[in-house]
C-alpha positions as CSV (number, residue, x, y, z in Angstrom):
1,M,0.0,0.0,0.0
2,D,1.2,3.5,-0.8
3,T,2.4,5.6,2.1
4,L,0.6,8.8,2.7
5,S,3.6,10.8,1.4
6,E,3.7,8.9,-1.9
7,R,0.1,9.4,-2.5
8,L,0.3,13.1,-1.8
9,T,3.3,13.4,-4.0
10,A,1.4,11.8,-6.9
11,H,-1.6,14.1,-6.2
12,L,0.7,17.1,-6.3
13,D,2.2,16.0,-9.6
14,Q,-1.2,15.7,-11.0
15,I,-2.1,19.3,-9.9
16,R,1.1,20.5,-11.6
17,Q,0.3,18.7,-14.8
18,Q,-3.2,20.2,-14.9
19,G,-1.6,23.7,-14.6
20,L,-3.4,24.3,-11.3
21,Y,-0.4,24.3,-8.8
22,K,-0.4,27.5,-6.8
23,E,3.1,29.0,-6.5
24,E,3.9,31.5,-3.7
25,R,5.9,34.4,-4.9
26,E,8.0,36.3,-2.5
27,I,7.6,40.1,-2.0
28,L,10.9,41.7,-1.0
29,G,9.6,44.6,1.1
30,R,6.4,46.4,2.1
31,Q,3.0,45.6,0.7
32,G,1.7,48.3,-1.6
33,S,0.6,49.3,-5.1
34,H,4.2,48.8,-6.2
35,V,6.2,45.9,-4.8
36,D,9.6,44.4,-5.2
37,T,9.7,40.8,-6.2
38,N,12.3,38.2,-7.3
39,S,11.4,39.2,-10.9
40,G,12.0,42.9,-10.2
41,Q,9.6,45.7,-9.2
42,A,6.0,45.2,-10.2
43,L,2.6,46.9,-10.0
44,N,0.6,45.0,-7.5
45,F,-3.0,44.3,-8.6
46,C,-3.9,41.3,-6.4
47,A,-3.8,42.6,-2.8
48,N,-6.9,43.2,-0.6
49,N,-5.2,46.6,0.1
50,Y,-8.3,48.6,-0.9
51,L,-7.5,51.9,0.8
52,G,-3.7,51.5,0.4
53,L,-3.0,51.4,4.1
54,A,-1.0,48.2,4.4
55,G,2.3,49.9,4.0
56,D,1.2,53.4,5.2
57,Q,3.9,55.0,7.4
58,R,1.3,56.3,9.8
59,L,0.3,52.7,10.7
60,V,4.0,51.7,10.9
61,D,4.6,54.6,13.3
62,A,1.6,53.6,15.5
63,A,2.9,49.9,15.5
64,K,6.4,51.0,16.5
65,E,5.1,53.1,19.3
66,A,3.0,50.2,20.5
67,L,6.1,47.9,20.6
68,D,7.6,50.2,23.2
69,R,4.5,50.8,25.2
70,W,2.6,47.4,24.9
71,G,5.4,44.9,24.2
72,F,5.5,42.2,21.5
73,G,2.9,39.6,22.5
74,M,0.4,38.7,25.2
75,S,1.2,35.1,25.8
76,S,-2.4,34.5,26.8
77,V,-6.0,34.3,25.8
78,R,-8.3,37.2,26.6
79,F,-10.1,35.9,29.7
80,I,-7.0,34.9,31.5
81,C,-4.5,37.9,31.2
82,G,-4.6,38.7,27.6
83,T,-6.8,41.9,27.5
84,Q,-5.0,45.3,27.3
85,D,-7.2,48.4,27.5
86,Q,-6.3,49.0,23.8
87,H,-8.0,45.7,22.9
88,S,-11.2,46.9,24.5
89,A,-10.8,50.4,22.9
90,L,-10.5,48.8,19.4
91,E,-13.7,46.8,20.0
92,R,-15.6,49.9,21.0
93,E,-14.2,51.8,18.0
94,I,-15.2,49.1,15.6
95,A,-18.8,49.0,17.1
96,Q,-19.1,52.8,16.9
97,F,-17.9,52.9,13.3
98,L,-20.4,50.1,12.3
99,R,-23.1,51.5,14.4
100,M,-23.5,48.3,16.4
101,D,-23.9,47.7,20.2
102,D,-20.5,46.1,20.6
103,S,-17.8,44.0,18.8
104,I,-15.4,41.2,19.8
105,L,-12.0,40.6,18.3
106,F,-10.7,37.3,17.0
107,S,-7.3,36.3,15.7
108,S,-8.8,36.2,12.2
109,C,-12.2,36.6,10.5
110,F,-11.8,32.9,9.6
111,D,-11.9,32.2,13.4
112,A,-14.8,34.6,14.0
113,N,-16.8,32.8,11.4
114,G,-15.6,29.5,12.7
115,G,-16.8,30.2,16.2
116,I,-20.0,32.2,15.9
117,F,-22.5,29.5,14.8
118,G,-21.8,26.9,17.4
119,A,-21.8,29.4,20.2
120,L,-25.1,31.0,19.2
121,L,-27.3,28.2,17.6
122,G,-28.4,24.7,18.5
123,P,-30.1,21.7,17.0
124,D,-33.5,23.3,17.1
125,D,-32.3,26.3,15.0
126,A,-31.6,26.8,11.3
127,I,-29.0,28.4,9.1
128,V,-29.9,29.5,5.6
129,S,-26.7,30.2,3.7
130,D,-25.8,31.5,0.3
131,E,-24.1,28.8,-1.8
132,L,-21.1,31.1,-2.6
133,N,-20.3,32.1,0.9
134,H,-16.7,32.2,2.0
135,A,-15.0,29.0,3.1
136,S,-14.8,30.2,6.7
137,L,-18.6,30.5,6.8
138,I,-19.0,27.1,5.3
139,D,-16.6,25.6,7.8
140,G,-18.2,27.4,10.7
141,I,-21.6,26.2,9.7
142,R,-20.4,22.6,9.6
143,L,-19.3,22.9,13.2
144,C,-22.8,23.8,14.3
145,K,-25.6,21.5,15.1
146,A,-28.3,23.7,13.6
147,A,-30.3,22.5,10.6
148,R,-28.7,23.7,7.3
149,F,-30.3,25.1,4.3
150,R,-28.5,26.5,1.2
151,Y,-29.9,28.9,-1.5
152,R,-28.5,29.7,-4.9
153,N,-26.2,32.7,-5.1
154,A,-28.2,35.9,-4.5
155,D,-31.4,34.2,-5.6
156,I,-34.1,35.7,-3.6
157,E,-36.9,33.3,-4.8
158,D,-34.7,30.3,-3.8
159,L,-34.0,32.0,-0.4
160,R,-37.7,32.3,0.2
161,R,-38.1,28.6,-0.6
162,Q,-35.4,27.7,1.9
163,L,-36.8,29.9,4.6
164,Q,-40.2,28.3,4.1
165,A,-38.6,24.8,4.4
166,A,-36.9,25.9,7.7
167,R,-40.2,27.3,9.0
168,D,-42.0,24.1,8.0
169,R,-39.5,22.2,10.0
170,K,-40.6,24.4,13.0
171,C,-37.1,25.6,13.7
172,D,-36.8,28.1,16.5
173,Q,-34.3,30.7,15.4
174,I,-33.5,31.1,11.7
175,L,-30.3,32.8,10.7
176,I,-29.7,34.0,7.1
177,V,-26.0,34.1,6.3
178,T,-24.3,35.8,3.4
179,D,-21.1,37.5,2.2
180,G,-21.7,41.2,1.7
181,V,-19.4,40.9,-1.4
182,F,-18.7,37.6,-3.0
183,S,-14.9,37.8,-3.3
184,M,-14.4,35.7,-6.4
185,D,-17.0,37.6,-8.5
186,G,-16.9,41.1,-6.9
187,S,-20.7,41.0,-6.8
188,F,-22.9,42.4,-3.9
189,A,-25.5,40.5,-2.0
190,P,-29.0,41.9,-2.5
191,L,-29.2,42.9,1.2
192,E,-32.4,45.0,1.0
193,Q,-34.4,42.0,-0.3
194,I,-32.7,39.7,2.1
195,C,-33.7,41.9,5.0
196,D,-37.2,42.1,3.7
197,L,-37.5,38.3,3.7
198,A,-35.8,38.1,7.1
199,E,-38.5,40.4,8.6
200,E,-41.3,38.3,6.9
201,F,-40.0,35.0,8.2
202,H,-38.8,36.5,11.6
203,A,-35.2,35.5,10.8
204,L,-31.9,37.2,11.7
205,V,-29.4,38.4,9.1
206,M,-25.6,37.9,9.4
207,V,-23.2,39.4,6.9
208,D,-19.5,38.8,6.4
209,D,-18.4,42.2,5.2
210,S,-14.7,41.5,4.8
211,H,-14.5,42.8,1.3
212,A,-16.4,46.0,2.1
213,T,-15.7,47.4,5.5
214,G,-13.8,50.7,5.2
215,F,-14.3,51.5,1.6
216,V,-17.8,50.4,0.4
217,G,-20.6,52.9,1.1
218,E,-20.4,56.7,1.3
219,H,-18.6,56.6,4.6
220,G,-17.0,53.2,4.3
221,R,-19.4,51.3,6.7
222,G,-19.7,48.5,4.2
223,T,-22.6,46.8,2.4
224,P,-25.3,47.7,4.9
225,E,-24.6,51.4,4.2
226,Y,-24.2,50.7,0.5
227,C,-27.6,48.9,0.3
228,G,-29.4,51.2,2.6
229,V,-30.1,48.6,5.3
230,E,-28.1,49.8,8.3
231,G,-30.0,48.9,11.4
232,R,-31.6,45.9,9.6
233,V,-28.5,43.6,9.5
234,D,-28.2,41.9,12.9
235,I,-24.7,40.6,12.9
236,L,-21.6,41.8,11.0
237,T,-18.3,39.9,10.8
238,G,-15.2,41.3,9.2
239,T,-11.5,41.5,9.0
240,L,-8.6,43.8,9.9
241,G,-6.6,42.0,7.2
242,K,-7.9,43.8,4.2
243,A,-8.8,47.5,3.9
244,L,-8.3,48.2,7.6
245,G,-4.5,48.0,7.6
246,G,-4.1,44.5,6.0
247,A,-2.5,42.9,9.0
248,S,-4.5,40.2,10.8
249,G,-7.5,39.9,13.1
250,G,-11.2,39.7,12.7
251,Y,-14.3,40.7,14.6
252,V,-18.0,40.1,15.2
253,A,-20.2,43.2,15.7
254,G,-23.8,43.0,16.8
255,P,-26.2,43.2,19.7
256,Q,-24.7,43.2,23.2
257,A,-26.2,39.8,24.2
258,I,-24.6,38.2,21.1
259,V,-21.2,39.7,21.7
260,D,-21.3,38.8,25.4
261,T,-22.3,35.2,24.6
262,L,-19.4,34.9,22.2
263,R,-17.0,36.0,24.9
264,Q,-18.3,33.1,27.1
265,Q,-18.7,30.4,24.4
266,A,-16.9,31.0,21.1
267,R,-14.1,28.4,21.1
268,P,-11.7,30.2,18.8
269,Y,-11.9,33.2,21.1
270,L,-11.5,31.2,24.3
271,F,-8.7,29.0,23.1
272,S,-6.6,31.4,20.8
273,N,-4.0,33.9,21.8
274,T,-4.9,37.5,22.0
275,L,-4.3,39.7,18.9
276,A,-0.8,41.1,19.1
277,P,-0.4,44.6,20.6
278,V,1.2,46.0,17.5
279,V,-1.6,44.8,15.3
280,V,-4.2,46.3,17.6
281,A,-2.4,49.7,17.6
282,G,-2.0,49.7,13.8
283,S,-5.6,48.6,13.3
284,R,-6.8,51.5,15.5
285,K,-4.9,54.0,13.4
286,A,-6.2,52.3,10.2
287,L,-9.8,52.5,11.4
288,E,-9.3,56.2,12.3
289,L,-7.9,56.9,8.8
290,A,-10.7,54.8,7.1
291,A,-13.3,56.9,8.8
292,Q,-11.9,60.0,7.1
293,A,-11.1,58.5,3.7
294,D,-13.8,60.0,1.6
295,D,-11.3,61.1,-1.1
296,A,-9.6,57.7,-1.2
297,R,-12.9,56.0,-1.6
298,A,-13.9,58.4,-4.4
299,H,-10.5,57.8,-6.2
300,L,-10.8,54.0,-5.8
301,K,-14.3,54.1,-7.4
302,E,-13.0,56.2,-10.3
303,M,-10.0,53.9,-10.8
304,S,-12.2,50.8,-10.7
305,A,-14.6,52.2,-13.3
306,L,-11.6,53.1,-15.6
307,F,-10.1,49.6,-15.3
308,R,-13.4,47.9,-16.2
309,S,-14.0,50.3,-19.2
310,L,-10.5,49.8,-20.6
311,M,-10.7,46.0,-20.2
312,E,-14.0,45.7,-21.9
313,D,-12.9,47.9,-24.7
314,A,-9.9,45.5,-25.1
315,G,-12.3,42.6,-25.5
316,F,-11.7,40.8,-22.2
317,D,-14.5,38.9,-20.4
318,V,-15.0,40.7,-17.1
319,L,-17.8,39.9,-14.8
320,P,-20.1,42.8,-14.4
321,G,-20.1,45.0,-11.3
322,S,-18.8,48.1,-9.6
323,H,-16.7,46.7,-6.8
324,P,-12.8,47.1,-6.9
325,I,-12.7,43.3,-7.4
326,H,-12.7,42.6,-11.2
327,A,-12.9,38.9,-12.3
328,V,-11.2,38.6,-15.7
329,M,-12.6,35.2,-16.9
330,F,-10.9,32.4,-18.8
331,R,-13.7,29.9,-19.3
332,G,-13.6,26.2,-20.4
333,D,-11.4,23.2,-19.8
334,D,-8.2,25.0,-20.7
335,G,-9.1,28.2,-19.0
336,A,-7.2,27.4,-15.8
337,A,-3.9,26.8,-17.5
338,L,-4.3,29.8,-19.8
339,A,-5.0,32.1,-16.8
340,V,-1.8,30.8,-15.0
341,R,0.3,31.4,-18.2
342,I,-1.1,34.9,-18.7
343,A,-0.5,35.8,-15.0
344,A,3.0,34.5,-15.2
345,R,3.7,36.6,-18.3
346,M,2.2,39.6,-16.8
347,L,4.7,39.4,-13.9
348,E,7.5,39.3,-16.4
349,L,6.0,42.5,-17.9
350,G,5.9,44.1,-14.4
351,V,2.4,43.5,-13.3
352,Y,1.6,41.2,-10.4
353,V,-1.8,39.4,-10.7
354,T,-2.9,35.9,-9.6
355,A,-4.9,33.2,-11.4
356,F,-7.7,31.4,-9.6
357,S,-8.9,28.0,-10.6
358,F,-10.6,24.9,-9.0
359,P,-11.1,24.3,-6.1
360,V,-11.1,28.0,-5.3
361,V,-13.6,28.6,-8.1
362,P,-15.8,26.1,-10.0
363,R,-14.3,24.1,-12.8
364,G,-14.4,25.8,-16.1
365,L,-14.6,29.3,-14.5
366,A,-10.9,30.1,-14.0
367,R,-10.1,33.8,-13.7
368,I,-7.5,36.4,-12.9
369,R,-8.9,38.4,-10.0
370,V,-7.7,42.0,-10.3
371,Q,-8.1,44.2,-7.2
372,L,-7.8,48.0,-7.3
373,S,-6.4,50.1,-4.5
374,A,-6.8,53.8,-3.7
375,A,-3.0,53.9,-4.0
376,H,-3.2,53.1,-7.7
377,S,-2.9,56.0,-10.2
378,E,-4.4,56.3,-13.6
379,D,-1.1,55.5,-15.1
380,D,-0.9,52.3,-13.0
381,V,-4.4,51.2,-14.2
382,R,-3.5,51.8,-17.8
383,A,-0.2,50.0,-17.4
384,C,-2.1,47.0,-16.0
385,V,-4.5,46.8,-18.9
386,K,-1.6,47.1,-21.4
387,A,0.1,44.2,-19.7
388,F,-3.1,42.1,-20.1
389,I,-3.2,42.9,-23.8
390,D,0.5,42.2,-24.3
391,A,0.4,38.9,-22.3
392,R,-2.7,37.8,-24.2
393,E,-0.9,38.4,-27.5
394,S,2.2,36.7,-26.2
395,V,0.4,33.6,-24.8
396,I,-2.4,33.1,-27.3
397,G,-1.0,34.9,-30.4
């Protein structure tokens, strides 16, 4: 019988032969709109650095000061001796920014989503989840004993059917769960219609807003603000690892009773080390800057529209939308390998993008996901589009 290592080696060889192997390229310095790589300097169009804050010197300075004042690490979970007053301050500031009662920090949003369902729901409850929800939501739901119902992506009629099925089953509490922005497509959840159905079926609404907080909506408060449903979404989860500084950490924001219950029962919170002091300090500064970033949000919107227009004019298949995520599609059986080759050629041309294929996206729907940042200039955007065109000519002919 083959050993595990032999079987895994054969499996990895097969992934390479299919052109699906995911290489990790090293960045030789700070994250930003321009990065140094082993292939030279490149324009970076694949980071979640929507407001351009990841390498911002103001965050670096806040983190340096925190090292001297707060130390390097906490060596503890929160309820033992792992809570500094700055942790509590950041939680209050997140809640105030999102207009929620309170918030609770986790070491990542993956952990936040992994811990919330089992802590709040039991076998007499139900979760109704969008089929394209993030992997962390899917995994968290699997850890919960509540009944599970899944509806087709952003399909309100199918959501109604699943809610009725949960009600017919006489479930106590029903929780509708959706991404605010579906990260592989750059599409928005129809939150107004979801909230309408939630009220009709006496359900709660939970939104993972990781790809929206800080830059979506007039004031950056995410998809509830963008969709006009602030006050109607019951639970928000999100990350500090994207627009809000890009480091690490996640949160749950919502009613006081829910946050307090998570402090008592959420396993990733109870059994994971406290968020590092430097990350807390940098994230507080990032949240402060995001609250004042009207000009950056306007510029990001303008650059996103420019990129989409230029790519469509050049004949590329770009999924429709207005989010800074742009899915440039390479469909069909050979699409995955083609996307990888084009991305590799673009790096040679000085533009850093990443190809996505199965199992990250469905088979036959490979793509290069391009992400705009407020730190990108018009020249940067035009250079990215030119690299797409040149790489296509080089790879396809």
